[in-house]
C-alpha positions in Angstrom: -12.3 -26.2 27.5 -8.9 -25.7 25.9 -6.7 -23.3 27.9 -4.5 -20.9 26.1 -1.4 -22.6 27.4 -2.3 -25.7 25.5 -2.7 -23.8 22.1 0.2 -24.0 19.7 1.5 -20.7 18.4 0.9 -21.8 14.8 -2.8 -22.5 15.6 -3.1 -19.1 17.4 -1.7 -17.4 14.3 -4.3 -19.1 12.0 -7.1 -17.9 14.3 -5.6 -14.4 14.3 -5.4 -14.3 10.4 -9.0 -15.5 10.2 -9.9 -12.6 12.5 -8.1 -10.1 10.2 -9.8 -11.4 7.1 -13.4 -12.1 8.4 -13.9 -9.5 11.1 -11.5 -6.7 10.3 -12.0 -7.3 6.5 -8.4 -6.5 5.6 -7.2 -7.1 2.1 -5.7 -10.4 1.0 -2.3 -8.7 0.6 -2.4 -7.2 4.1 -3.3 -10.5 5.7 -0.5 -12.2 3.8 1.9 -9.5 5.0 0.8 -10.2 8.7 1.2 -13.9 8.1 4.7 -13.6 6.7 5.9 -11.2 9.4 4.5 -13.2 12.4 5.6 -16.5 10.9 9.2 -15.2 10.6 9.0 -14.1 14.2 7.6 -17.4 15.5 10.0 -19.5 13.5 12.9 -17.5 14.9 11.7 -17.8 18.5 11.1 -21.6 18.1 14.8 -22.0 17.0 15.9 -19.5 19.7 14.2 -21.3 22.5 14.8 -24.8 21.1 11.3 -26.2 21.7 7.8 -26.1 20.2 6.0 -22.8 20.6 2.7 -22.4 22.5 0.9 -19.2 23.5 2.3 -19.7 27.0 5.8 -19.5 25.5 4.9 -16.2 23.8 3.7 -14.8 27.1 7.0 -15.6 28.8 9.3 -14.0 26.3 11.7 -11.4 27.6 12.8 -8.1 26.1 16.1 -9.8 25.2 14.2 -12.4 23.1 12.5 -9.7 21.1 15.7 -7.7 20.6 17.4 -10.9 19.4 14.8 -11.3 16.7 15.2 -7.7 15.6 19.0 -8.0 15.6 18.8 -11.2 13.5 16.7 -9.4 10.9 19.4 -6.7 10.6 22.2 -9.3 10.4 20.8 -11.6 7.7 22.5 -12.1 4.4 19.8 -9.8 3.0 19.1 -7.6 6.0 15.8 -5.9 6.3 15.5 -2.1 6.1 14.5 -0.1 9.1 11.0 0.4 7.6 10.5 -3.4 7.1 11.6 -4.1 10.7 9.2 -1.4 12.0 6.4 -3.1 9.9 7.3 -6.5 11.5 7.3 -5.0 14.9 3.9 -3.4 14.3 2.5 -6.8 13.1 3.9 -8.5 16.2 2.3 -5.9 18.5 -1.0 -6.3 16.7 -0.8 -10.1 17.2 -0.1 -9.7 20.9 -3.0 -7.3 21.3 -5.3 -9.9 19.8 -3.9 -12.6 22.1 -4.7 -10.3 25.0 -8.2 -9.7 23.9 -8.9 -13.3 23.0 -7.2 -15.1 25.9 -6.4 -12.4 28.4 -2.6 -12.9 28.1 -0.1 -10.1 28.3 3.6 -9.6 27.7 4.9 -6.4 29.3 8.3 -6.9 27.8 7.1 -6.1 24.3 6.0 -2.6 25.4 9.7 -1.8 26.1 10.8 -2.7 22.6 11.6 0.1 20.1 12.4 -0.5 16.5 15.1 1.2 14.5 14.7 4.9 13.7 13.3 5.4 10.2 13.7 8.5 8.1 10.4 9.0 6.4 11.6 9.6 2.8 8.8 10.3 0.4 9.4 10.1 -3.4 9.3 13.5 -4.9 6.3 14.4 -7.1 6.7 15.0 -10.8 5.9 18.3 -12.4 2.6 18.6 -14.2 4.2 18.4 -17.6 6.4 15.4 -16.4 3.3 13.6 -15.1 1.4 14.1 -18.4 4.5 13.0 -20.5 4.8 9.8 -18.4 1.1 9.0 -19.0 1.0 9.8 -22.7 4.3 8.3 -23.9 5.0 4.7 -24.9 8.4 3.1 -24.4 8.0 0.7 -27.3 6.7 1.7 -30.8 6.1 -2.0 -31.5 3.5 -2.2 -28.7 0.0 -3.3 -29.9 -2.5 -0.4 -29.6 -4.4 -2.1 -26.8 -1.2 -2.4 -24.7 -0.5 1.3 -25.2 -4.1 2.1 -24.2 -3.8 -0.2 -21.2 -0.6 1.4 -19.9 -2.1 4.9 -20.4 -5.3 3.9 -18.5 -3.5 2.5 -15.5 -1.2 5.5 -15.1 -4.1 7.9 -15.7 -5.9 6.3 -12.8 -2.9 6.8 -10.6 -2.5 10.5 -11.5 -6.1 11.4 -12.3 -7.7 9.7 -9.3 -4.8 9.2 -6.9 -5.0 5.4 -6.9 -2.2 3.2 -5.7 -0.9 1.0 -8.5 -2.3 -2.0 -6.7 -5.7 -0.4 -6.6 -5.6 0.5 -10.3 -4.7 -3.0 -11.5 -7.3 -4.5 -9.2 -10.2 -2.7 -10.9 -12.9 -5.2 -12.0 -15.0 -5.4 -15.1 -18.1 -5.0 -12.9 -17.0 -1.5 -12.0 -17.0 -0.4 -15.6 -18.0 1.8 -17.2 -16.8 4.2 -14.6 -19.3 6.7 -13.2 -18.6 10.0 -11.6 -17.2 8.3 -8.5 -15.4 5.1 -7.7 -15.5 3.2 -4.3 -12.2 1.7 -3.3 -11.0 -0.5 -0.5 -7.5 0.6 0.4 -4.9 -0.2 3.1 -6.3 -1.4 6.4 -9.6 -2.4 4.7 -10.7 1.3 4.7 -13.2 2.3 2.1 -13.0 5.6 0.3 -14.8 7.3 -2.6 -12.9 9.2 -5.3 -14.3 11.4 -8.0 -13.6 10.3 -11.6 -12.6 12.9 -14.2 -13.8 12.6 -17.8 -10.3 12.1 -18.9 -10.0 9.1 -16.6 -13.2 7.6 -18.0 -12.0 8.2 -21.6 -8.7 6.5 -21.0 -10.3 3.4 -19.6 -13.0 3.3 -22.2 -10.4 3.6 -25.0 -8.6 0.6 -23.5 -11.8 -1.5 -23.2 -12.7 -0.8 -26.9 -9.3 -2.1 -28.0 -9.0 -5.0 -25.5 -9.0 -8.3 -27.5 -10.1 -10.5 -24.6 -13.7 -11.1 -23.4 -14.1 -10.4 -19.7 -16.6 -11.7 -17.1 -18.0 -9.3 -14.4 -15.6 -10.6 -11.7 -12.5 -10.4 -13.9 -9.9 -7.7 -13.4 -10.1 -5.2 -16.2 -6.4 -4.9 -17.0 -4.9 -7.9 -18.7 -1.4 -9.0 -19.7 -0.2 -9.7 -23.2 -1.5 -13.3 -23.2 -4.8 -12.4 -21.4 -3.8 -13.2 -17.9 -4.2 -10.7 -15.0 -1.9 -7.7 -15.3 0.8 -7.6 -12.6 1.8 -4.2 -11.2 5.4 -5.1 -11.9 4.7 -4.8 -15.7 3.6 -1.2 -15.3 6.6 -0.5 -13.0 8.9 -1.9 -15.6 7.3 0.3 -18.3 7.8 3.4 -16.2 11.4 2.6 -15.6 11.9 2.5 -19.4 10.0 5.8 -19.8 12.2 7.4 -17.2 15.2 7.0 -19.5 13.3 8.1 -22.6 11.9 11.2 -21.0 14.9 12.1 -18.8 12.9 11.8 -15.6 14.5 11.1 -12.2 14.7 7.7 -10.6 11.9 8.8 -8.2 9.5 8.7 -11.1 7.4 5.6 -10.4 3.7 4.7 -10.7 3.4 5.6 -7.1 5.0 9.0 -7.6 2.0 9.8 -9.8 -0.2 9.4 -6.7 2.1 11.8 -4.9 1.9 14.2 -7.8 -1.9 14.0 -7.7 -1.9 15.1 -4.1 0.8 17.7 -4.5 -0.8 19.4 -7.5 -4.2 19.5 -5.9 -2.7 21.2 -2.8 -0.7 23.7 -4.9 -3.9 24.5 -6.8 -5.6 25.5 -3.5 -7.1 22.1 -2.4 -7.3 21.7 1.4 -5.4 19.0 3.2 -8.5 17.4 4.8 -10.1 16.8 1.4 -6.9 15.4 0.0 -6.5 13.2 3.0 -9.9 11.6 2.3 -9.1 11.2 -1.5 -5.9 9.4 -0.6 -7.5 7.3 2.1 -5.1 8.3 4.8 -6.2 7.8 8.4 -3.8 10.5 9.7 -3.5 14.0 8.4 0.2 14.0 9.3 0.7 11.2 6.7 -0.9 13.5 4.0 1.4 16.3 5.0 4.4 14.1 4.5 3.0 12.8 1.3 2.7 16.2 -0.3 6.0 17.7 -1.3 5.2 21.3 -1.3 7.1 24.3 -0.1 6.2 26.2 3.1 4.9 29.2 1.2 2.2 27.1 -0.4 1.2 25.7 3.0 1.1 29.2 4.4 -1.1 30.4 1.6 -3.5 27.5 2.1 -3.7 28.3 5.8 -4.2 32.0 5.2 -7.0 31.4 2.7 -8.8 28.7 4.7 -8.4 29.6 8.3 -11.5 31.5 9.7 -9.4 33.8 11.8 -6.9 34.6 9.0 
């Protein structure tokens, strides 16, 4: 039987990643993010200690070793933001928790480590008219009709159903035509069901009618100019161009349409719990930060919804 002290850290990481994918069913992008963050950590510690890394080495790390890694990340030529460092630290903690469950090893020093303070800045939502203008305007009059329809459909999914841009461009042909609801797998492998409005269905159907490429069931619906998979960056670039045309602030992004979706629902009387489920947030406090509404709106929601009000 192989003891944990004989297992190399690189091998342990592969086992952990398989666990995230097969057992926790996290998305490919999330698993890739864990891989990148923990690989960066283990590579730094290998160079820091000057010898090959085993699980037994990870167990013996001191708080100064962890702090050296975090300090290095802040002093690089391209230093990481506080948010990115917090994400790395979260990935490392998750990795160590798995090592503890799998092999019974602990590192008490990690519990003492705190990442940099992060100000939770949330992009401001657009107005209703700004959201509609962003969806219905094209930045280039030379676009082919199907490209215009594609851009409209993607942005309509973000604003009309509250999808992340990554979720919108990942929609597959087998999920069309859209019904009254759509099942999504979001961050952390969490499933949620969102209602689909007629206008969202129409936007997608209009695009599919014009699409010049034939799709198989497993193909992603949204395609690039030459028929390849549409990258989110293409839509983000389109929105940047539209910002200048429409005079919208720099905070206007595909993701801000998701913020606008949540904020406009809340301002119209929707309750936070329902919006939390629609967005796929595990914590209600996240939804509260996510919705840029004034205190008077929140007070009215509380007054109208609370049984003792």
